[in-house]
N, C-alpha and C positions, 0 to 999 in steps of 0.2 A: 456331698460326701465330707466326712470330717477330715482336717488337716492332719497331716502326717506330724506325728511329735517325735523328738529326737532323744529324749530321756528314755532309759532302759528300766525294764521292770521284769520279774520273775513271773512266769505262768505257766499253763498248762504244757508240758512237753518242753518247758523252758529249761534254763540252766539248773542243774540240781546243786543242792549245798555242798560244799567242798567237804570232803571225808579228811579227817586229820591225816597228816602226812608222817609216813614212818620217819625216824629219825635219820637226818641226813638226806632225806629224799628229795629231789628237786620238785618244786610245785609244778604241777601242771598248767600250762597256759590256759585260760578260759576261752571256750568257743566265742567266735564273733557272731555278731547279730547276722540275719539274713541280708544279704547285700542287696542293694539297690542298684542295677546296672546304671551305666552311664546314660543319661537321656531319660531314664525310666522315672516315674514317680510312685512313690510308695505310701502307703497308708495303713492303718490299724483299726479294727473295730471289734469291741468286745461282744461277746455273746451273752445275753440273747441280741440278736441282730435287730435294730429299731424296725426294719423293713420286713423283717421274717421272724417274728417273736415265736411263731409256732416251731420253729427248729428247735429242739429241746438239747441243745449242748451248752457246755460250760467250757470257757476257754476264750479263745480270741481268733479273729481271721486277719491275716495279712495279705496284702495286695500289692502287685507289682504291675502298673500300667505302662504298655508300650509308648514310646513318643507318638504323639499323634492320635491317640486312643479316641479322641472326640471328633476328629476331622475325617470325614467321609473319603477324603481324596489323598489320605496319608496312608503310607503301608502299614502302619500300626493300628489302624481304626479297629476298635474292638477286639484288641489283641492284648491278652493278660495271662498272668500267672497269679495264682492266689493259693493260700494254704489256711487250713483249719487245724489249730492246735487245741486239743480238746482235753478237757479232764476227765471226761467219760470215754468209753471204750470206741463209741462210733463205729462199731463193726457193721457194715451195711452191703448187703449184696447189690447186684446191679438195679433191681426193679426198687430197691429202697433209696438207693444214691440218687436214681433219676427222679423219683418222687420228691427227694428232698430238694434237689436244684430246681425242680419245676416251682416248688412253693417259694424258695429263694428268688428266682427271676421274677416271678409274677409280684412278689412282694416289692421288689428292686422298682420294677417298672410302674406299678401303681403309684410308689412314693415319688418319683420323679415325675410322672403324668398326672400334675395335679390339676390340668385342664381338661382332662379327661378327652384326649386327643385320638388315643388309641381304643378303638371300641372292641376289638376281638381279643381281648387278654385272656380268654380261655383257649386261644390258639398257641399261647406260650407252653411249651413243653420241652423237656429234656430227657432224652434217652441213653441209658448206659448199657453197653454190652460187654461181656467179657473178652479180654483180649491180651491173652499171656498173663503176666503178673500185674497187669493193669486193666482198667475199665476204660473202653472207648466211649467218648461222649459225642452226641449229636444235639444242638440245642437250637430250636425256633425261638427266636425272641423279638423284640422291636427295639430299634434305636428311640429310646424316649428322651434321650439328652439333645439330640439334634433334627434327625429327619423325619421322625415318628413312622418309619418305615419298617417292614419286617425284616429280619437278618438272619441268615443261618450260620451257626459257629459249629466248629468241629474241634476236638481235642481229647484230653485224656485225663484220668484221676488215678491215683495211687494211694494206698493206705499203708502206713507203717505203724506197727504197735508202739508204745512209748509208756512203758510201767502199765499203769491202770487207764491212761488215755491213749491218744492216738495223734498222728501227723498225717493229715491229708494232704496231697499234694494236688492241684489242678492247672491244666492249661487250656485255654479256650480262644479261639481265633477264627475268622472266616476261613474257610477251605482255600489252600493255595497261599495263605499269608506269607508275605516275604520276611516276616521276623519270626516265623515259627521256631528256627534253630535258636534264635535269642531267648525265647520264651521257654523252651526246653532248658536251655542252659541255667536260665534264673531259676526255674523248678528245681533243678537238680541241686542247686545251692542251699535249698531248705533242709534243714537237718534237725534232728532230735537235740535238745539241750540248749539250743540257741536263746540267748536272751531276747526280748522283744520290745518294741516300744509301748509305753502305756497308753491306753486310750486318751483321747483329749477330755477336757472336762466337759461335763454337760452346759448344753447351750441355755 
């Protein structure tokens, strides 16, 4: 994964250009970037994603990894929140979102599993089902980073329109994750109009 950068840029659903102020009007304070909770690690990746170029969005993905994300013995193992800030509307129903996330995880796992230790990549799948204002997510993936073993994640996704674009919030973690509340709180901090870090320079 690319290293998190700290310089901000404006992108899809990012901070809009400031409108001229009326005479004597106090300037409004700019929105802060999406916070990285204490102990979490943040990362920014531009679309098209290197590992899933078939996802036809324009914009950026931001991620917030819980402490111990790569450690199978840690409460934050494979627990994270992420957002897609897209220039396109990215209006997807449950079936479409499940399909896109399946492409996402199959691409990610294939990119990490360069020694081809995970044979049954076709088993990687994400199902999304309506759940009120959100979509409930159930993902069957593999820990390509460490154990190479199958892993089931649960969580949710929610889309907010942002002009002609969209802000998608996601939370995924093993069922019963001890950091679920922290992930939900982190995701709630993602808002329209926030500045986001620029992607790192190409390697």
